C-alpha positions as CSV (number, residue, x, y, z in Angstrom):
1,X,189.2,134.0,129.7
2,X,186.5,137.1,128.9
3,X,183.4,134.3,129.1
4,X,184.3,132.5,131.8
5,X,184.6,135.2,134.2
6,X,181.4,136.9,132.6
7,X,179.3,133.2,133.7
8,X,180.9,133.5,136.7
9,X,179.4,136.9,137.4
10,X,175.9,135.8,135.6
11,X,176.0,133.2,137.9
12,X,176.3,135.5,140.6
13,X,174.0,137.8,139.8
14,X,171.0,134.2,139.7
15,X,172.6,133.2,142.8
16,X,171.7,136.8,144.4
17,X,168.1,136.8,142.2
18,X,167.2,133.5,143.8
19,X,168.7,134.0,147.6
20,X,166.3,137.5,147.5
21,X,163.5,135.7,146.2
22,X,163.5,133.3,149.1
23,X,164.0,136.1,151.2
24,X,161.0,138.5,150.3
25,X,158.6,134.6,150.5
26,X,160.1,134.4,154.1
27,X,159.0,138.0,154.3
28,X,155.9,137.1,153.0
29,X,154.7,134.6,155.4
30,X,155.1,137.2,158.2
31,X,153.0,139.1,156.2
32,X,150.6,136.8,156.1
33,X,150.2,135.7,159.5
34,X,150.4,139.5,160.0
35,X,146.9,139.8,157.8
36,X,145.5,136.5,159.5
37,X,145.6,138.2,163.2
38,X,144.8,141.4,161.7
39,X,141.8,140.0,160.1
40,X,140.9,137.1,162.9
41,X,141.0,140.8,165.7
42,X,138.9,142.8,162.7
43,X,141.1,145.9,162.8
44,X,139.7,146.6,159.3
45,X,136.2,147.0,160.7
46,X,136.9,151.0,160.6
47,X,134.7,151.6,157.8
48,X,135.8,149.3,155.5
49,X,133.6,146.4,154.5
50,X,136.4,143.4,154.5
51,X,140.4,142.9,155.4
52,X,140.6,143.1,151.5
53,X,139.3,146.2,151.2
54,X,141.7,147.8,153.7
55,X,144.7,146.5,152.1
56,X,143.9,147.8,149.2
57,X,143.4,151.3,150.6
58,X,145.9,151.0,153.2
59,X,148.8,148.7,151.4
60,X,148.2,149.5,147.8
61,X,147.2,145.6,146.5
62,X,145.0,145.4,143.7
63,X,141.8,144.1,145.0
64,X,142.3,140.6,143.4
65,X,145.9,140.4,145.3
66,X,144.2,142.3,148.6
67,X,141.5,139.1,148.1
68,X,143.9,136.2,147.6
69,X,146.6,137.4,150.4
70,X,143.5,137.0,152.7
71,X,142.4,133.9,151.5
72,X,146.0,132.4,151.9
73,X,146.1,134.3,154.8
74,X,143.1,132.2,156.6
75,X,144.4,128.7,154.8
76,X,147.7,128.7,156.3
77,X,146.0,129.4,159.8
78,X,145.3,125.5,159.5
79,X,148.4,124.4,157.3
80,X,150.9,124.7,159.2
81,X,153.8,122.7,157.3
82,X,153.3,124.7,154.5
83,X,153.3,128.0,156.3
84,X,156.5,127.1,157.8
85,X,158.2,125.9,154.3
86,X,157.5,129.6,153.4
87,X,158.7,131.4,156.4
88,X,162.2,129.4,155.8
89,X,162.2,130.0,151.9
90,X,161.8,127.0,151.3
91,X,158.5,127.2,149.1
92,X,157.5,130.8,147.2
93,X,154.2,132.4,147.4
94,X,153.1,131.2,144.1
95,X,153.2,127.7,145.1
96,X,151.7,128.2,148.3
97,X,148.7,130.3,146.8
98,X,148.0,127.4,144.5
99,X,148.8,125.0,147.3
100,X,146.0,126.5,149.0
101,X,143.3,125.7,147.3
102,X,142.9,122.2,147.6
103,X,145.3,121.6,150.3
104,X,143.5,120.1,154.0
105,X,145.2,119.0,157.3
106,X,145.1,115.3,156.3
107,X,146.0,115.8,152.7
108,X,148.7,118.9,153.7
109,X,151.9,116.6,154.0
110,X,151.8,115.0,150.3
111,X,150.6,118.3,149.1
112,X,153.9,120.0,150.4
113,X,155.9,117.5,148.7
114,X,154.6,118.5,145.8
115,X,155.6,121.9,146.2
116,X,159.4,121.0,147.1
117,X,159.8,118.0,144.1
118,X,158.1,120.4,141.4
119,X,158.6,124.1,139.7
120,X,155.6,126.2,139.7
121,X,154.7,125.4,136.9
122,X,154.1,121.6,137.9
123,X,152.0,122.5,141.6
124,X,149.8,124.8,139.2
125,X,149.0,121.7,137.0
126,X,148.7,119.4,139.7
127,X,146.6,121.6,141.5
128,X,144.5,122.0,138.4
129,X,144.2,118.4,137.9
130,X,143.3,118.2,142.2
131,X,140.2,120.4,141.8
132,X,138.8,118.9,138.7
133,X,139.1,115.6,140.9
134,X,137.6,117.4,143.8
135,X,134.0,118.5,141.4
136,X,134.1,114.7,140.0
137,X,133.6,113.5,143.4
138,X,131.2,116.1,144.0
139,X,129.1,115.8,141.1
140,X,128.7,112.1,141.8
141,X,128.2,112.9,145.2
142,X,125.2,115.4,144.4
143,X,124.4,112.9,141.7
144,X,123.4,110.4,144.4
145,X,121.7,113.2,146.4
146,X,119.4,113.5,143.8
147,X,118.8,110.1,142.5
148,X,118.0,109.3,146.8
149,X,115.5,112.0,146.8
150,X,112.3,110.1,147.7
151,X,108.8,111.6,149.9
152,X,106.4,108.7,150.6
153,X,103.2,110.0,152.1
154,X,100.4,106.9,153.2
155,X,97.4,107.0,155.8
156,X,97.8,104.8,158.5
157,X,95.8,102.5,160.2
158,X,94.2,105.4,162.2
159,X,93.1,107.7,159.6
160,X,96.1,109.9,160.2
161,X,98.4,110.8,157.0
162,X,102.6,109.7,157.7
163,X,105.5,111.2,155.8
164,X,108.9,110.2,155.7
165,X,111.1,111.1,153.1
166,X,114.9,112.6,152.6
167,X,115.9,115.9,150.3
168,X,118.6,116.6,148.7
169,X,120.3,119.8,150.9
170,X,119.2,122.4,149.2
171,X,115.5,121.5,149.1
172,X,115.9,120.7,152.8
173,X,117.6,123.8,153.8
174,X,114.5,125.5,151.3
175,X,112.0,123.6,152.9
176,X,113.3,124.8,156.6
177,X,113.5,128.2,156.4
178,X,110.0,127.8,154.8
179,X,108.5,125.9,157.9
180,X,110.2,128.7,160.0
181,X,108.1,131.3,158.2
182,X,105.2,129.4,159.2
183,X,105.9,129.1,162.3
184,X,106.1,132.8,163.1
185,X,102.9,133.5,160.9
186,X,101.3,130.8,162.9
187,X,102.6,132.3,166.6
188,X,101.6,135.7,165.3
189,X,98.6,134.5,165.0
190,X,97.9,132.4,168.6
191,X,98.9,135.6,170.4
192,X,96.8,137.9,168.8
193,X,93.8,135.5,169.5
194,X,94.4,133.5,172.7
195,X,97.4,135.1,174.3
196,X,97.7,133.3,177.5
197,X,97.4,129.6,175.9
198,X,100.3,127.6,175.9
199,X,102.2,126.7,172.7
200,X,102.1,123.2,171.2
201,X,104.7,121.0,171.1
202,X,107.7,121.2,168.6
203,X,106.5,118.5,166.2
204,X,103.1,119.9,166.1
205,X,103.9,123.5,165.3
206,X,106.1,121.6,163.1
207,X,102.8,119.7,161.1
208,X,100.7,122.8,161.2
209,X,103.3,125.1,159.9
210,X,103.4,122.5,156.7
211,X,99.6,122.6,156.7
212,X,99.9,126.2,156.1
213,X,102.6,125.7,153.4
214,X,100.0,123.2,151.6
215,X,97.0,125.8,152.0
216,X,98.9,128.7,151.1
217,X,100.4,127.4,148.0
218,X,96.8,125.6,147.0
219,X,95.6,129.8,147.4
220,X,97.9,131.4,145.6
221,X,98.4,128.7,142.7
222,X,101.6,127.4,142.7
223,X,104.0,129.6,141.9
224,X,107.3,130.5,143.2
225,X,107.2,133.9,141.8
226,X,110.0,136.5,140.8
227,X,113.0,135.7,142.9
228,X,114.3,139.8,142.3
229,X,111.2,141.2,143.8
230,X,111.3,143.9,145.5
231,X,109.7,145.2,148.4
232,X,108.9,149.0,149.6
233,X,109.4,149.8,152.8
234,X,107.7,152.8,154.8
235,X,109.3,154.5,157.5
236,X,106.9,157.3,159.7
237,X,109.4,160.3,161.2
238,X,108.6,163.0,162.5
239,X,110.8,166.5,161.0
240,X,112.3,167.7,163.9
241,X,113.8,163.9,164.6
242,X,115.0,164.2,161.4
243,X,117.0,167.8,161.4
244,X,118.1,166.5,164.8
245,X,118.4,162.8,166.0
246,X,118.5,163.7,169.3
247,X,115.4,165.6,169.7
248,X,112.1,163.6,171.1
249,X,109.4,162.2,168.4
250,X,108.7,159.3,166.5
251,X,111.1,157.1,163.9
252,X,108.8,154.3,163.9
253,X,108.4,151.3,160.5
254,X,105.1,150.7,158.9
255,X,104.4,147.6,161.9
256,X,105.5,150.2,164.5
257,X,108.9,149.2,164.4
258,X,111.2,151.7,166.3
259,X,114.2,152.7,164.3
260,X,117.3,154.7,165.0
261,X,117.1,158.3,163.9
262,X,120.4,157.9,162.3
263,X,118.7,155.0,160.0
264,X,115.6,157.3,159.0
265,X,118.0,160.0,158.5
266,X,120.6,157.6,156.5
267,X,116.7,156.3,154.4
268,X,115.4,159.9,153.8
269,X,118.7,160.8,152.5
270,X,117.7,158.9,149.3
271,X,114.1,157.9,149.1
272,X,110.6,159.1,148.1
273,X,109.0,161.3,150.7
274,X,105.4,162.3,151.4
275,X,104.5,164.9,153.9
276,X,101.6,164.9,156.5
277,X,100.8,167.6,158.8
278,X,99.4,166.8,161.7
279,X,96.9,168.9,163.9
280,X,97.1,168.6,167.7
281,X,95.2,165.2,168.5
282,X,97.7,163.9,165.7
283,X,94.8,163.9,163.1
284,X,96.5,164.3,159.3
285,X,95.1,167.6,158.2
286,X,97.7,167.8,154.8
287,X,99.2,165.4,152.6
288,X,101.4,166.2,150.1
289,X,102.0,165.2,146.9
290,X,104.9,162.1,146.7
291,X,108.4,163.5,145.0
292,X,111.8,162.6,145.4
293,X,114.6,164.3,147.8
294,X,117.1,163.9,145.0
295,X,115.5,164.7,141.3
296,X,115.9,162.2,138.5
297,X,118.2,164.6,137.1
298,X,120.5,165.8,139.8
299,X,120.6,161.7,140.6
300,X,122.1,161.0,136.7
301,X,124.7,164.0,137.4
302,X,126.0,162.7,140.4
303,X,125.9,159.1,139.2
304,X,128.2,160.6,136.4
305,X,130.6,163.4,138.8
306,X,131.2,159.9,141.7
307,X,131.4,157.1,139.0
308,X,130.8,155.3,142.8
309,X,130.8,155.4,146.6
310,X,133.2,158.3,147.3
311,X,134.6,156.8,150.9
312,X,138.1,156.2,150.8
313,X,139.2,152.7,149.3
314,X,135.3,151.7,148.4
315,X,134.5,152.9,144.9
316,X,131.5,150.4,145.0
317,X,129.7,151.3,141.7
318,X,126.0,151.2,143.0
319,X,125.4,153.7,145.2
320,X,122.9,156.0,147.2
321,X,123.0,159.6,147.4
322,X,124.0,161.0,150.6
323,X,122.8,164.6,151.9
324,X,126.1,166.6,153.1
325,X,123.8,168.6,155.0
326,X,120.9,167.0,155.6
327,X,117.9,168.4,153.2
328,X,115.4,168.0,156.7
329,X,118.2,170.8,158.4
330,X,118.6,173.1,155.6
331,X,121.0,171.4,153.3
332,X,120.0,172.1,149.5
333,X,119.4,169.1,147.0
334,X,122.3,170.2,144.8
335,X,125.6,168.2,143.2
336,X,127.9,170.1,145.5
337,X,125.5,169.2,148.5
338,X,125.5,165.6,147.7
339,X,128.1,162.5,147.2
340,X,127.6,158.9,146.1
341,X,128.0,156.6,149.4
342,X,127.2,152.7,148.9
343,X,124.9,151.5,151.3
344,X,127.9,150.3,153.2
345,X,129.3,153.4,153.7
346,X,126.1,155.6,153.8
347,X,125.1,153.9,157.3
348,X,128.6,154.2,158.7
349,X,128.4,157.9,158.1
350,X,124.9,158.4,159.7
351,X,124.8,155.8,162.2
352,X,128.6,154.6,162.7
353,X,129.7,158.4,164.6
354,X,131.8,158.8,160.7
355,X,131.7,162.1,159.0
356,X,132.1,163.6,156.1
357,X,132.7,167.3,155.3
358,X,132.8,169.4,151.8
359,X,135.7,171.5,151.3
360,X,136.1,175.2,149.5
361,X,138.1,173.8,146.6
362,X,135.6,170.7,146.2
363,X,137.3,167.9,147.8
364,X,135.9,165.1,150.6
365,X,137.1,165.0,153.6
366,X,136.0,161.8,156.1
367,X,136.3,161.5,159.8
368,X,136.8,158.4,161.5
369,X,134.2,158.1,164.8
370,X,137.4,159.9,167.2
371,X,137.8,163.0,165.0
372,X,141.0,161.8,162.9
373,X,141.1,162.0,159.2
374,X,140.7,159.5,157.0
375,X,142.9,160.4,153.8
376,X,142.1,159.3,150.1
377,X,145.4,157.6,149.7
378,X,147.1,156.8,152.9
379,X,150.6,157.7,153.8
380,X,153.5,155.3,153.0
381,X,155.5,153.4,156.0
382,X,159.4,154.8,157.1
383,X,161.5,152.9,155.0
384,X,165.4,152.3,155.5
385,X,167.8,153.0,153.3
386,X,168.8,149.7,151.9
387,X,165.9,147.8,152.8
388,X,167.4,144.2,151.3
389,X,170.5,144.4,153.6
390,X,167.4,145.2,156.7
391,X,165.3,142.4,155.4
392,X,168.8,139.8,155.6
393,X,169.5,141.2,158.8
394,X,166.3,140.2,160.2
395,X,166.7,136.8,159.2
396,X,169.7,136.1,160.5
397,X,168.0,137.5,163.9
398,X,165.4,134.8,163.4
399,X,167.6,132.3,162.5
400,X,167.0,131.5,159.5
401,X,169.1,130.3,156.8
402,X,168.7,131.1,153.4
403,X,170.7,131.1,150.1
404,X,170.5,130.7,146.5
405,X,169.2,127.0,146.4
406,X,166.9,126.9,149.3
407,X,164.2,127.2,147.3
408,X,165.5,125.1,144.3
409,X,163.2,122.3,143.4
410,X,163.8,118.7,143.7
411,X,163.0,118.1,140.0
412,X,165.3,116.4,137.4
413,X,163.2,116.9,134.3
414,X,161.4,114.1,134.0
415,X,157.9,114.5,132.5
416,X,155.2,115.2,134.7
417,X,151.8,112.4,134.4
418,X,149.2,114.7,136.7
419,X,146.6,111.7,135.8
420,X,148.9,109.4,137.7
421,X,150.1,112.0,140.7
422,X,146.1,112.4,141.1
423,X,145.5,108.9,141.2
424,X,148.4,108.5,143.5
425,X,147.6,111.1,146.2
426,X,144.1,112.6,145.9
427,X,142.4,110.3,148.4
428,X,138.9,110.6,146.8
429,X,140.8,108.8,143.8
430,X,139.8,105.5,142.7
């Protein structure tokens, strides 16, 4: 009798686990709905680079879990059947997470049947097989594209040369970008030489651009160059503008294009600096030596101390040195006046109204544009005394009927034949 009573207790315990898990999955569906709306309305765009980065900071998700929640939330926006099954606690979040990797509105119904019939392991195996079939179909399509590439160049009866061809998608995109760049170069030339002349027709501009590409290739040699080549950006900015963005003065790129003073201040934070002195007529009277605003030794110490971007919730490893009090305003280039910020958050501090202060104890304090403090770790929300009872009560109010068998799969123990299942269900299987 003791064994029978113990078995019943264990059964009740197992049922409670299964029921509560289904409640949590239903609550997760609501969470994903909220994340999808928050993401679409860019509620995270308050200094954070993405919704996942905001979730990592505000909710405490790991970066990987935050990215997955955003991905699943977005996918469920076009998959109502899977979304409803999760909201009713019929499918676990683990199953839905896997199914959304491959599901489309056209295949959603058959994959929902997989989720209801099988265990989470079955779903993972089916999804892996489905993705192999997708990859195989994509490879076959890419091979067809590659085999179908062709370029025909032949003279016409009147001596003109005709060109007809088919390029793979990536090569076609490369050609279109190159033609755009060549057309822009020719446009600048025409404006300088004959500003009042009417521009040629679009197809004529394309022909001229192709000619320029051919001439350039032959002149410089057929060498695509190094993809990672770095270019130097030169900014001319008056000292008064660096010290105070509201002061009048120049802040221009080398080609004369004006940039905001805040941009110049950001670029000058961690750059090479050459000081030029001018007389009253604007003539250069003295040119100083080129120096780094942050010497290499201090930069190494800064990287070692901060280890990455100091903006709350960021931590990107590669960063730029930021003068808390700008050197143009008399701020020293010392570790106590420096902080490491990634490119995104360096721009936020200089050009988007965010502010950074170092406290007497050495901690950094970030302020939003409206003056509110952005804490390193946000305060957690208030929770009810009994969150489980509260969750069940909410679902009862919503009309959800959740019990220990709500998410039980229909599997009866038979062996899963993944190959047969993919052949039957995948629209590209043969």
